[in-house]
BAFI-3210 file (N, C-alpha, C; in Angstrom, 3 decimals, decimal comma, padded with zeros to 6 digits):
// residues 226
n [1|2|3|4|5|6|7|8|9|10|11|12|13|14|15|16|17|18|19|20|21|22|23|24|25|26|27|28|29|30|31|32|33|34|35|36|37|38|39|40|41|42|43|44|45|46|47|48|49|50|51|52|53|54|55|56|57|58|59|60|61|62|63|64|65|66|67|68|69|70|71|72|73|74|75|76|77|78|79|80|81|82|83|84|85|86|87|88|89|90|91|92|93|94|95|96|97|98|99|100|101|102|103|104|105|106|107|108|109|110|111|112|113|114|115|116|117|118|119|120|121|122|123|124|125|126|127|128|129|130|131|132|133|134|135|136|137|138|139|140|141|142|143|144|145|146|147|148|149|150|151|152|153|154|155|156|157|158|159|160|161|162|163|164|165|166|167|168|169|170|171|172|173|174|175|176|177|178|179|180|181|182|183|184|185|186|187|188|189|190|191|192|193|194|195|196|197|198|199|200|201|202|203|204|205|206|207|208|209|210|211|212|213|214|215|216|217|218|219|220|221|222|223|224|225|226]
n.u [000,869|000,631|001,831|000,761|002,413|003,227|002,877|005,604|004,957|004,427|001,602|-001,566|-001,983|-004,134|-004,077|-001,627|-001,847|-003,315|-002,906|-000,340|002,173|005,580|004,926|005,294|003,942|004,195|003,958|003,856|007,074|009,597|012,792|012,911|013,330|012,449|014,167|017,707|020,131|021,131|022,260|025,129|026,326|025,369|025,472|024,254|021,446|017,952|014,767|011,401|008,731|005,263|002,972|004,085|004,119|006,062|006,761|008,125|011,333|014,514|017,010|019,606|020,955|022,128|023,173|020,441|018,703|016,514|016,091|013,398|010,480|008,000|005,406|005,362|004,913|003,252|001,294|002,593|005,348|008,285|011,677|014,236|017,629|020,874|021,203|021,267|019,436|016,010|014,546|016,204|017,774|018,896|016,498|014,422|012,551|010,562|010,192|009,291|008,364|009,393|008,146|009,187|008,459|008,169|008,653|008,778|009,775|010,723|011,963|012,789|012,855|014,888|013,937|015,994|019,532|021,166|023,918|025,990|028,273|028,373|027,124|024,480|025,785|024,936|024,193|025,127|024,862|022,899|022,919|024,567|022,950|022,451|024,096|025,071|023,422|022,660|019,879|018,248|016,484|013,870|011,685|008,863|009,633|008,487|005,980|003,608|004,770|006,614|007,654|011,184|013,302|015,917|018,071|017,997|019,746|019,997|020,995|020,404|019,657|020,223|017,808|016,386|015,363|012,667|009,392|008,445|005,937|004,878|005,243|007,798|011,401|012,632|014,576|014,447|014,758|015,588|015,360|018,200|019,395|017,432|014,325|012,552|009,691|006,770|007,219|009,747|009,699|010,870|013,514|017,060|018,660|021,596|024,726|027,856|028,355|027,101|024,134|021,657|018,982|015,453|013,179|010,274|008,001|006,948|006,770|006,738|007,967|009,937|010,583|011,348|010,768|012,660|012,795|014,650|017,582|019,683|018,203|016,794|018,649|019,157|016,816|017,256|019,658|018,937|016,987|017,950|020,520|022,705]
n.v [-001,174|002,181|004,845|008,120|011,124|013,320|016,613|018,055|019,855|020,983|019,978|018,843|015,215|014,156|015,731|015,101|012,401|012,538|013,839|016,119|018,813|018,838|019,899|020,727|020,160|019,972|017,013|013,488|011,511|008,692|008,457|011,379|013,351|010,370|007,882|008,052|010,224|012,149|015,669|017,506|019,860|022,700|025,456|026,765|026,046|026,720|027,117|027,426|029,413|029,688|032,208|031,644|028,826|025,958|025,122|024,597|023,415|024,825|026,994|029,283|031,528|033,923|036,990|038,313|036,532|033,627|030,245|028,410|026,300|027,056|026,374|026,614|029,302|032,062|034,310|036,196|035,189|033,876|033,144|030,800|030,615|028,957|027,000|023,628|022,704|023,257|025,010|026,865|028,555|031,735|034,285|035,650|037,991|037,698|039,907|040,086|037,839|036,166|034,306|031,606|031,634|029,468|027,127|025,128|026,913|029,653|032,698|034,068|037,211|038,760|040,903|042,082|041,736|038,379|037,048|034,191|031,350|030,085|030,254|028,622|026,996|027,288|025,124|024,878|022,917|020,006|017,005|013,872|011,097|008,385|009,307|009,674|011,561|014,109|014,725|016,949|018,008|018,974|017,301|014,939|012,016|009,660|007,760|008,962|011,001|012,361|015,680|016,339|017,728|018,241|018,867|016,385|014,194|012,235|009,903|009,803|008,280|009,696|009,546|010,212|012,939|014,947|016,276|019,043|020,087|022,185|021,762|022,553|021,801|018,957|017,038|013,462|011,170|008,244|006,139|005,565|005,740|006,918|008,960|011,794|013,583|014,883|018,221|018,356|019,877|022,366|022,075|021,353|019,492|018,102|017,875|016,759|018,646|020,992|022,881|021,432|021,084|021,628|020,586|019,211|017,281|013,893|010,407|009,488|007,035|005,719|007,459|010,700|014,150|016,899|020,216|021,611|023,335|024,200|024,654|026,949|028,981|031,294|033,011|032,981|034,487|036,812|037,727|037,614|038,213|036,325]
n.w [000,022|-000,847|000,947|001,640|001,041|003,694|005,050|006,871|008,705|012,158|013,297|014,183|015,422|013,829|011,621|010,632|009,729|007,532|004,086|004,122|004,833|006,792|009,779|013,209|016,446|019,749|019,836|018,815|016,570|016,341|017,979|017,598|014,412|013,172|014,428|014,021|015,583|018,451|018,310|019,098|018,559|016,649|015,316|013,455|013,536|013,590|015,262|014,679|015,629|016,111|017,142|019,787|019,844|019,202|015,808|013,468|012,106|011,061|009,463|010,170|007,898|007,447|009,355|009,653|008,546|008,250|006,923|005,906|005,572|003,243|003,869|006,577|007,540|008,760|010,823|013,680|014,026|015,617|016,345|017,507|017,698|017,182|019,004|020,036|021,735|021,712|023,075|023,991|022,435|020,981|021,068|018,657|016,841|013,921|011,413|008,843|006,123|003,187|000,632|-001,646|-005,109|-006,419|-004,963|-001,926|000,118|002,414|003,300|006,368|007,692|010,211|013,083|014,405|013,803|014,334|016,025|015,386|015,697|013,366|010,342|008,201|005,280|001,989|-000,821|-004,387|-005,979|-006,683|-004,806|-005,832|-007,239|-005,116|-003,098|000,329|002,719|005,336|007,412|009,556|012,362|014,649|015,005|015,316|017,397|017,089|015,298|016,563|018,142|021,108|019,958|019,672|022,391|021,776|019,148|016,329|014,111|011,060|008,769|005,255|002,013|-001,126|-003,632|-006,022|-008,210|-007,453|-006,596|-004,539|-001,916|-003,141|-005,703|-006,394|-007,462|-005,793|-003,479|-003,479|-000,878|000,860|003,845|005,879|008,473|009,694|009,472|008,258|009,910|011,313|012,319|011,631|009,234|007,061|008,126|007,550|004,935|004,487|002,620|002,577|004,503|003,718|002,894|001,225|000,917|002,087|004,411|003,236|002,580|003,837|004,455|006,679|007,414|005,672|003,303|002,248|001,053|000,096|-000,447|-003,140|-002,417|-004,219|-006,560|-005,946|-005,615|-006,929|-006,439|-003,495|-003,176|-004,458|-002,731|000,095|-000,240|000,025]
ca.u [000,011|001,412|001,762|000,745|003,357|002,675|003,714|006,309|004,582|003,979|000,268|-002,180|-001,950|-005,163|-003,690|-000,493|-002,123|-003,730|-001,794|000,099|003,748|005,798|005,122|005,145|003,131|004,957|003,407|004,489|008,193|010,432|013,533|012,848|013,644|012,307|015,419|018,911|020,815|021,223|023,289|025,722|026,459|024,782|025,265|023,346|020,053|016,895|013,505|010,620|007,594|004,162|002,161|004,713|004,319|006,988|006,126|008,931|012,695|015,118|018,584|020,073|021,862|023,007|022,563|019,078|017,729|016,507|015,420|012,538|009,584|006,789|004,119|005,395|004,796|001,967|001,465|003,220|006,514|009,609|012,621|015,270|018,676|022,231|021,401|020,671|018,224|015,178|013,939|017,510|018,424|018,730|015,281|014,380|011,222|010,367|009,670|008,548|008,820|009,360|008,042|009,616|007,338|008,058|009,232|008,296|010,707|010,509|013,045|012,339|013,710|014,586|013,922|017,383|020,585|021,527|025,100|026,315|029,523|028,445|025,776|024,348|026,237|023,995|024,759|024,856|024,542|022,107|023,827|024,418|022,108|023,153|024,970|024,536|023,131|022,250|018,723|018,247|015,236|013,382|010,202|008,345|010,479|007,807|004,833|002,693|005,358|006,425|008,790|012,466|013,796|017,167|018,088|018,461|020,111|019,956|021,506|019,436|020,271|019,682|017,323|015,933|014,970|011,095|008,567|008,080|004,677|004,257|005,462|009,231|012,258|012,904|015,419|013,731|015,676|015,310|015,973|019,369|019,422|016,218|013,549|011,698|008,318|006,062|008,053|010,954|009,485|011,815|014,862|017,969|019,411|023,169|025,497|029,153|028,284|026,559|022,685|021,064|017,513|014,548|012,203|008,813|006,952|007,561|005,706|006,980|008,461|010,993|011,064|011,206|011,100|013,261|012,872|016,013|018,205|020,331|017,215|016,331|019,747|019,060|016,064|017,695|020,672|018,290|016,152|018,682|022,012|023,639]
ca.v [-000,003|003,241|005,876|009,451|012,220|014,242|017,750|017,974|020,863|020,533|020,225|017,749|013,957|013,998|016,375|014,418|011,196|012,898|014,388|017,614|018,930|018,340|020,892|020,124|020,603|019,122|015,727|012,325|011,040|007,628|009,377|012,653|012,652|009,074|007,167|008,747|010,383|013,477|016,669|018,225|021,325|023,012|026,843|027,313|025,739|027,477|026,719|028,403|029,324|030,681|032,361|031,102|027,426|025,414|024,865|023,967|023,574|025,842|027,183|030,609|031,597|035,027|037,380|038,700|035,615|032,217|029,636|027,354|025,801|027,850|025,881|026,862|030,496|032,580|035,432|036,178|034,274|034,189|032,077|030,554|030,079|028,888|026,085|022,338|022,500|024,060|026,131|027,590|029,402|033,306|034,405|036,807|038,295|037,823|041,239|039,799|036,654|036,186|032,948|031,397|031,749|028,184|026,059|025,091|027,651|030,834|033,354|034,848|038,264|039,041|042,246|042,513|040,621|037,584|036,552|032,750|031,070|029,600|030,061|027,422|027,413|026,795|024,501|025,271|021,785|018,745|015,978|012,696|009,968|007,397|009,976|009,730|012,989|014,152|015,442|017,467|018,563|018,663|016,813|013,854|011,025|008,541|008,258|009,762|011,959|013,837|016,362|016,178|019,018|018,363|018,683|015,276|013,985|010,997|009,614|009,287|008,162|010,326|008,325|010,854|014,312|014,881|017,583|019,264|020,271|023,298|021,418|022,885|020,654|018,467|015,782|012,324|010,437|007,054|006,162|004,805|005,513|007,471|009,718|013,033|013,520|016,245|019,173|018,389|020,761|023,540|021,729|021,210|018,309|018,548|016,911|017,298|019,861|022,029|022,632|021,325|020,838|022,110|019,630|019,554|016,197|012,497|009,295|009,006|005,627|005,410|008,480|012,124|015,051|018,085|021,166|021,709|024,642|024,597|025,028|028,205|029,828|032,584|033,648|033,228|035,446|038,070|038,178|037,618|038,561|035,122]
ca.w [-000,060|-000,912|001,978|001,014|001,629|004,710|005,261|008,035|009,758|013,576|013,551|015,139|014,852|012,878|010,360|010,034|009,204|006,104|003,176|004,528|005,042|008,090|010,794|014,482|017,625|020,586|020,004|018,202|015,682|017,018|018,651|016,617|013,193|013,660|014,543|013,946|016,921|018,971|017,868|020,314|018,007|015,377|015,646|012,299|013,772|014,029|015,744|014,254|016,530|015,573|018,388|020,947|020,015|018,161|014,624|012,306|012,090|009,933|009,377|009,954|006,681|007,707|010,603|009,635|007,768|008,536|005,876|006,430|004,629|003,010|004,536|008,141|007,784|009,169|011,557|015,081|014,022|016,287|016,076|018,489|016,918|017,457|020,136|019,740|022,682|020,897|023,803|024,642|021,414|021,084|020,594|017,661|016,242|012,536|011,035|007,591|005,404|001,659|000,065|-002,837|-005,724|-007,206|-004,082|-000,392|000,953|002,928|004,000|007,315|007,871|011,714|013,303|014,745|013,451|015,402|015,606|015,800|015,463|011,948|009,509|007,183|003,926|000,894|-001,934|-005,728|-006,933|-006,072|-004,508|-006,763|-006,815|-004,239|-002,127|001,684|003,239|006,738|007,731|010,873|012,777|016,123|014,773|016,199|017,437|016,706|014,595|017,402|018,825|020,932|019,395|020,532|022,888|021,339|017,679|015,921|012,719|010,502|007,436|004,220|000,693|-002,338|-004,651|-007,203|-008,167|-007,335|-006,513|-003,085|-001,638|-003,994|-007,163|-006,739|-007,426|-004,619|-003,302|-002,832|-000,157|001,417|005,134|006,180|009,939|010,357|008,584|008,655|010,242|011,742|013,112|010,821|008,270|007,037|008,532|006,532|004,411|004,318|001,854|002,832|005,372|002,843|002,808|-000,319|000,746|003,058|004,578|002,805|002,883|004,008|004,619|008,164|007,557|004,790|002,243|002,278|-000,115|000,723|-001,402|-003,459|-002,362|-005,388|-007,647|-005,546|-005,115|-007,517|-005,438|-002,204|-003,302|-004,669|-001,689|001,210|-000,398|000,395]
c.u [000,956|000,940|001,812|001,806|002,827|003,570|004,351|006,017|004,176|002,553|-000,277|-001,990|-002,689|-004,622|-002,581|-000,789|-002,804|-002,426|-001,476|001,506|003,952|006,059|004,927|004,146|003,519|004,205|004,238|005,574|009,012|011,543|013,557|013,031|013,375|013,671|016,543|019,398|020,741|022,359|023,746|026,065|026,010|024,425|024,353|021,830|019,142|015,604|012,643|009,340|006,620|003,152|002,797|004,762|005,273|006,295|006,827|010,556|013,148|016,445|018,698|021,157|022,578|022,403|021,190|018,227|017,871|015,675|014,678|011,464|008,465|005,515|004,047|005,118|003,445|002,294|002,191|004,535|007,822|010,326|013,729|016,420|019,906|022,347|020,707|019,490|017,249|014,692|015,016|018,155|018,175|017,240|015,220|013,010|011,338|009,589|008,983|009,088|008,515|009,357|008,575|008,475|007,086|008,299|008,656|009,378|010,301|011,535|012,481|013,347|013,512|014,675|015,172|018,398|020,897|022,936|025,338|027,621|029,571|027,041|025,688|024,917|025,351|024,774|024,166|024,433|023,899|023,087|023,646|023,483|022,984|023,986|024,182|024,453|022,733|020,960|018,768|016,843|014,736|011,894|009,956|009,446|009,944|006,599|003,810|003,282|005,944|007,655|010,100|012,735|015,123|017,316|018,403|019,063|020,061|020,401|020,390|020,285|019,378|019,175|016,930|015,673|013,282|010,562|008,274|006,600|003,986|004,699|006,856|009,983|012,556|013,812|014,804|014,944|015,121|016,010|017,085|019,315|018,148|015,474|012,864|010,289|007,850|007,068|009,417|010,939|010,299|013,229|015,824|018,168|020,842|023,936|026,977|029,275|027,588|025,013|022,265|019,512|016,829|013,426|010,825|007,775|007,848|006,460|005,839|007,555|009,835|011,471|010,612|011,549|011,501|013,401|014,446|016,485|018,941|019,423|016,701|017,394|019,692|018,154|016,626|018,773|020,034|017,472|017,005|020,038|023,112|023,424]
c.v [001,205|004,341|007,232|010,308|013,006|015,462|017,695|018,940|020,139|020,850|019,187|016,476|013,653|014,517|015,547|013,141|011,432|013,412|015,890|017,567|018,578|019,449|020,251|020,733|019,874|017,807|014,669|012,490|009,923|008,443|010,529|012,432|011,326|008,335|008,206|009,031|011,805|014,445|017,259|019,672|021,475|024,653|027,451|026,788|026,739|026,800|027,740|028,144|030,273|030,867|031,714|029,581|026,879|024,713|024,128|024,046|024,524|026,149|028,844|030,738|032,948|035,824|038,008|037,639|034,118|031,598|028,484|027,000|026,909|027,589|026,108|028,315|030,981|034,001|035,244|035,099|034,665|032,955|031,977|029,980|029,940|027,717|024,698|022,114|023,681|025,174|027,118|028,558|030,749|033,547|035,654|036,872|038,381|038,991|040,958|038,521|036,751|034,723|032,881|031,207|030,343|027,034|026,306|025,642|028,930|031,542|034,275|036,077|038,718|040,606|042,863|041,369|039,802|036,931|034,965|032,413|030,552|029,633|029,065|027,785|026,595|026,248|024,930|024,217|020,434|017,588|014,676|011,657|008,783|008,053|009,853|011,072|012,886|015,001|015,797|018,040|018,179|018,005|015,648|012,720|009,503|008,909|009,038|010,688|011,419|014,275|016,250|017,629|019,243|018,103|017,111|015,214|012,546|010,910|009,179|009,138|008,880|009,213|009,035|012,218|014,299|016,159|017,836|019,506|021,205|022,954|021,886|021,582|020,232|017,129|014,749|011,540|009,269|006,850|005,178|004,584|006,166|008,375|010,772|012,622|014,806|017,000|019,306|019,495|021,895|023,192|021,344|019,638|018,737|017,524|017,600|018,589|021,188|021,885|022,553|021,178|021,520|021,112|019,951|018,547|014,897|011,562|008,923|007,639|005,247|006,443|009,770|012,999|016,399|019,061|021,663|023,121|025,010|025,202|026,511|029,239|031,231|033,588|034,043|034,532|036,886|038,640|038,447|038,105|037,594|034,042]
c.w [000,005|000,154|001,295|001,792|002,480|004,862|006,795|009,039|011,114|013,774|014,514|014,538|013,907|011,475|009,737|009,363|007,801|005,401|003,601|004,838|006,526|009,116|012,147|015,522|018,741|020,803|019,531|017,267|016,307|017,743|017,607|015,211|013,674|013,439|014,608|015,336|017,276|018,490|018,992|019,813|016,650|015,336|014,428|012,383|014,243|014,172|015,439|015,094|015,755|016,642|019,436|020,841|018,903|017,035|013,542|012,666|010,872|010,163|009,303|009,003|006,690|008,911|010,676|008,917|008,216|007,362|006,319|005,239|004,451|003,874|005,996|008,412|008,039|010,126|012,846|014,990|014,865|015,873|017,324|017,753|017,722|018,669|019,711|020,615|022,274|021,783|024,385|023,667|021,646|020,419|019,747|016,988|014,715|012,002|009,637|006,863|004,008|001,277|-001,315|-003,747|-006,676|-006,180|-002,670|000,392|001,280|003,574|005,017|007,660|009,483|011,854|013,757|014,361|014,724|015,076|016,172|015,183|013,899|011,382|008,555|005,681|002,960|-000,274|-003,122|-006,585|-006,142|-005,836|-005,563|-006,289|-006,144|-003,106|-000,695|002,230|004,598|006,743|009,199|011,224|014,384|016,118|015,714|016,157|017,268|015,763|015,296|018,370|020,221|020,154|020,300|021,033|022,316|019,944|017,343|014,521|012,372|009,181|006,413|002,899|-000,401|-003,363|-006,016|-007,055|-008,266|-007,211|-004,959|-003,087|-002,612|-005,321|-007,597|-006,752|-006,099|-004,742|-002,700|-002,101|000,621|002,844|005,151|007,708|010,511|009,228|009,214|009,055|010,903|012,705|012,455|009,707|008,226|007,484|007,421|006,124|004,020|003,420|001,988|003,625|004,781|002,611|001,444|-000,150|002,120|003,182|004,136|003,104|003,212|004,298|006,016|008,443|006,927|003,785|002,654|001,274|000,541|-000,678|-001,758|-003,256|-003,577|-006,408|-007,271|-005,268|-005,656|-006,646|-004,011|-002,233|-003,596|-003,402|-000,216|001,042|000,011|-000,500]
res [x|x|x|x|x|x|x|x|x|x|x|x|x|x|x|x|x|x|x|x|x|x|x|x|x|x|x|x|x|x|x|x|x|x|x|x|x|x|x|x|x|x|x|x|x|x|x|x|x|x|x|x|x|x|x|x|x|x|x|x|x|x|x|x|x|x|x|x|x|x|x|x|x|x|x|x|x|x|x|x|x|x|x|x|x|x|x|x|x|x|x|x|x|x|x|x|x|x|x|x|x|x|x|x|x|x|x|x|x|x|x|x|x|x|x|x|x|x|x|x|x|x|x|x|x|x|x|x|x|x|x|x|x|x|x|x|x|x|x|x|x|x|x|x|x|x|x|x|x|x|x|x|x|x|x|x|x|x|x|x|x|x|x|x|x|x|x|x|x|x|x|x|x|x|x|x|x|x|x|x|x|x|x|x|x|x|x|x|x|x|x|x|x|x|x|x|x|x|x|x|x|x|x|x|x|x|x|x|x|x|x|x|x|x|x|x|x|x|x|x|x|x|x|x|x|x]
***
């Protein structure tokens, strides 16, 4: 039986069971990212909150800019950046956001610059088919939650080029040590330490689709200057 891809947004368990992106609500994923392991250092990490509640994962790419998924954004957005413990990062208010016209990606502009020891480096080329990449997020640690208080990472294998939730170019990957689920939306996929994807959808058991960063590099440069 084919499992429909679900948005990785942190929503309710009911919403996750239907076809939707990966957003979180402090509920169910196996050890977050389902499977995988805990991360001890990720200065580029960003947790996205909507009206004070954790919603999605993301990355800080410049002092004033956070990259996440388009399906994560809305009113009253804040972020915590630079700490693997989701509730302990530096708090910043989002003054505006810019959605990609063609992909499941959004750039959040912070009201004040945030300094961290390293920003996420963005890739210009999609990884090769068969490559082993890493996905990061604070999403559900099992099918029914809860979300992880500490950032997690898992290895995945690049299987093909596909489409994200909004029809943009995406990286289709399969599980090696873990997989994405609710709350991992907007989180990065890294290849050789360079960000190549933004979490869009997943089936919660074996495959996930990450919106391609190389495919939107011109838009990111034009919007955020990086």
